[in-house]
C-alpha positions as CSV (number, residue, x, y, z in Angstrom):
1,X,-0.2,0.1,0.2
2,X,3.0,2.1,0.2
3,X,6.7,2.5,-1.0
4,X,8.9,0.8,1.0
5,X,11.5,3.4,2.4
6,X,14.8,0.5,2.9
7,X,15.3,-1.6,-0.2
8,X,17.1,-3.9,2.0
9,X,14.2,-5.3,3.4
10,X,12.5,-9.0,2.2
11,X,9.9,-10.8,2.9
12,X,10.6,-14.2,4.6
13,X,7.8,-16.9,3.6
14,X,7.6,-19.9,6.5
15,X,6.8,-23.2,6.6
16,X,3.2,-22.8,7.5
17,X,0.3,-21.7,5.3
18,X,-2.7,-19.9,5.5
19,X,-4.6,-23.2,4.0
20,X,-2.6,-25.0,6.7
21,X,-3.8,-22.9,9.5
22,X,-7.1,-23.4,8.0
23,X,-7.6,-27.2,7.9
24,X,-6.8,-26.7,11.8
25,X,-9.5,-24.3,12.4
26,X,-12.0,-25.7,10.6
27,X,-13.0,-22.7,8.8
28,X,-12.3,-20.0,6.5
29,X,-10.1,-16.9,7.1
30,X,-10.7,-13.4,6.3
31,X,-11.8,-9.9,7.1
32,X,-15.4,-8.5,8.2
33,X,-14.7,-4.8,7.7
34,X,-17.4,-3.0,9.6
35,X,-18.0,0.5,8.6
36,X,-20.4,3.6,8.9
37,X,-20.8,6.1,10.6
38,X,-20.1,7.2,14.2
39,X,-22.4,5.7,16.7
40,X,-23.8,2.9,13.8
41,X,-23.4,0.4,16.1
42,X,-20.3,-0.9,14.6
43,X,-18.3,-2.0,17.8
44,X,-21.1,-3.0,19.6
45,X,-22.0,-5.8,16.1
46,X,-18.6,-6.4,16.0
47,X,-18.0,-7.8,19.4
48,X,-21.6,-9.4,19.4
49,X,-20.5,-11.2,16.2
50,X,-17.0,-12.2,17.8
51,X,-19.1,-14.4,20.9
52,X,-21.5,-15.0,18.5
53,X,-18.0,-17.1,16.2
54,X,-16.2,-17.7,19.2
55,X,-19.5,-19.9,20.7
56,X,-19.0,-22.2,17.1
57,X,-15.5,-23.0,18.2
58,X,-14.7,-20.4,15.5
59,X,-11.4,-18.1,16.2
60,X,-12.4,-14.8,15.6
61,X,-10.4,-11.1,17.0
62,X,-12.1,-7.8,16.9
63,X,-10.2,-5.1,16.1
64,X,-11.7,-2.2,17.1
65,X,-11.1,1.6,16.0
66,X,-10.8,3.2,19.7
67,X,-8.8,0.2,20.8
68,X,-5.8,0.6,18.0
69,X,-6.0,4.5,18.7
70,X,-4.9,3.4,22.5
71,X,-1.6,1.8,21.3
72,X,-0.7,1.1,17.4
73,X,-2.2,4.3,16.0
74,X,-1.7,7.2,19.1
75,X,-0.2,9.0,16.8
76,X,-2.6,10.0,14.7
77,X,-5.3,12.3,14.1
78,X,-8.0,12.9,12.2
79,X,-6.9,14.7,9.4
80,X,-7.7,13.4,5.9
81,X,-4.1,12.5,5.6
82,X,-4.0,10.6,9.6
83,X,-7.6,8.8,8.8
84,X,-5.6,7.2,5.5
85,X,-2.9,6.3,7.4
86,X,-5.4,4.6,9.9
87,X,-6.8,2.5,7.9
88,X,-3.3,2.1,6.0
89,X,-1.7,0.3,9.0
90,X,-5.0,-1.7,10.3
91,X,-5.2,-3.1,7.0
92,X,-2.1,-4.0,7.0
93,X,-2.7,-5.9,10.7
94,X,-6.0,-7.4,9.1
95,X,-4.2,-8.8,7.1
96,X,-1.7,-10.5,8.7
97,X,-4.7,-11.9,11.5
98,X,-6.2,-13.2,7.9
99,X,-2.5,-14.7,6.7
100,X,-2.8,-16.4,10.6
101,X,-6.1,-18.2,9.9
102,X,-8.3,-15.6,11.9
103,X,-11.9,-14.5,11.3
104,X,-11.1,-11.0,11.9
105,X,-13.6,-8.2,12.6
106,X,-12.3,-4.2,11.7
107,X,-14.8,-2.1,13.7
108,X,-13.4,1.4,11.9
109,X,-15.8,4.3,10.4
110,X,-12.9,4.1,7.6
111,X,-14.8,7.0,6.1
112,X,-13.3,6.9,2.4
113,X,-13.6,4.4,-0.6
114,X,-10.2,4.8,-1.5
115,X,-9.0,3.8,1.7
116,X,-11.3,1.3,1.9
117,X,-11.0,-0.3,-1.8
118,X,-6.9,0.0,-0.9
119,X,-7.1,-2.8,2.0
120,X,-9.5,-5.0,-0.2
121,X,-6.5,-4.8,-3.2
122,X,-3.8,-5.9,-0.6
123,X,-6.2,-9.2,0.3
124,X,-6.6,-13.0,-1.7
125,X,-10.4,-12.9,-3.0
126,X,-12.7,-13.4,-1.1
127,X,-10.8,-12.0,2.1
128,X,-12.4,-8.7,2.8
129,X,-15.9,-8.3,3.3
130,X,-17.1,-4.9,3.5
131,X,-19.8,-5.0,5.9
132,X,-22.0,-1.5,6.0
133,X,-23.6,-0.7,9.2
134,X,-26.1,0.8,7.4
135,X,-27.8,4.2,9.9
136,X,-29.3,7.3,9.9
137,X,-27.5,10.6,10.7
138,X,-30.2,11.4,12.8
139,X,-30.7,8.1,14.9
140,X,-26.7,8.2,15.2
141,X,-27.1,11.4,16.5
142,X,-30.2,10.9,18.5
143,X,-28.2,8.2,20.0
144,X,-24.3,9.7,20.9
145,X,-23.3,7.4,23.1
146,X,-20.0,9.4,23.4
147,X,-21.5,12.6,23.5
148,X,-19.1,13.5,20.1
149,X,-22.4,14.2,17.7
150,X,-22.7,17.5,20.5
151,X,-19.5,18.6,20.7
152,X,-19.1,18.4,16.4
153,X,-22.6,20.5,16.5
154,X,-20.7,23.0,19.1
155,X,-18.0,22.9,17.0
156,X,-15.3,21.4,19.9
157,X,-14.7,18.3,17.9
158,X,-12.8,19.2,14.6
159,X,-13.3,17.0,11.5
160,X,-16.3,14.9,12.8
161,X,-17.6,12.1,10.4
162,X,-20.7,13.1,9.2
163,X,-21.0,16.9,10.8
164,X,-18.3,18.8,9.6
165,X,-16.2,15.9,7.6
166,X,-17.5,13.6,5.4
167,X,-18.6,9.6,4.7
168,X,-18.5,8.2,1.9
169,X,-21.2,5.3,1.9
170,X,-20.1,1.5,0.5
171,X,-21.7,1.3,-3.3
172,X,-21.5,-2.6,-3.7
173,X,-20.6,-4.1,0.3
174,X,-20.7,-7.7,0.4
175,X,-23.2,-7.2,3.4
176,X,-25.4,-4.3,4.6
177,X,-27.2,-4.8,7.9
178,X,-29.4,-1.4,8.8
179,X,-29.3,-1.3,13.0
180,X,-31.6,1.7,13.1
181,X,-34.5,-0.4,11.9
182,X,-33.2,-4.6,12.5
183,X,-32.3,-5.6,15.9
184,X,-28.5,-6.9,17.0
185,X,-29.8,-10.3,16.6
186,X,-31.0,-9.9,13.0
187,X,-27.7,-7.9,12.0
188,X,-26.2,-11.2,13.4
189,X,-27.4,-13.4,12.2
190,X,-27.5,-11.9,8.8
191,X,-23.8,-11.9,8.8
192,X,-23.3,-15.4,10.1
193,X,-26.0,-16.5,7.1
194,X,-23.6,-14.5,4.6
195,X,-20.7,-16.7,6.0
196,X,-22.2,-19.7,6.3
197,X,-23.8,-19.5,2.2
198,X,-20.4,-18.3,1.4
199,X,-18.5,-21.2,2.8
200,X,-16.5,-19.2,5.3
201,X,-18.0,-21.2,8.2
202,X,-20.5,-24.8,8.7
203,X,-23.8,-24.2,8.9
204,X,-25.4,-24.4,12.1
205,X,-27.8,-28.1,12.2
């Protein structure tokens, strides 16, 4: 996704392949990339999905936007350039998790289509599952669990997605759930149904 600054870096392949790991876990690995407005329900769904997968003995892990900014991306703000770098880094981490045989669920606003497309481009076929967590702006503002919309409207938070910064909704997401008119359970079932239908995980009897 970016040119190497050093020309003396060599990729070292291992002796255990992604297919080997999938054979042991009994399921395919992938990245379920949740995107949506702030307070649309991404983190809530990601955590619930991780739990649902884990209960099926599926190796799953959540990469949450706020959590990643506490460590790996704590040096980044919310300018367009920093947002680009935030998604570039997490895209590389998500690729590593996928290669490791994990179904990893990311919960990032990731407002720009181009950034999401760049992450898709570094994944193998079928490994990037864009999941649009759709929710009206009015409903997101009504929820406002962190008080960010209120602060953004008051001018206390600059470049806030949906208020003073743009959000570009997916045009061809693999999965779309509507958290403003569907229950959490229904949204999770939609995602699990997709994973079953496409053969990532076994159908539950």
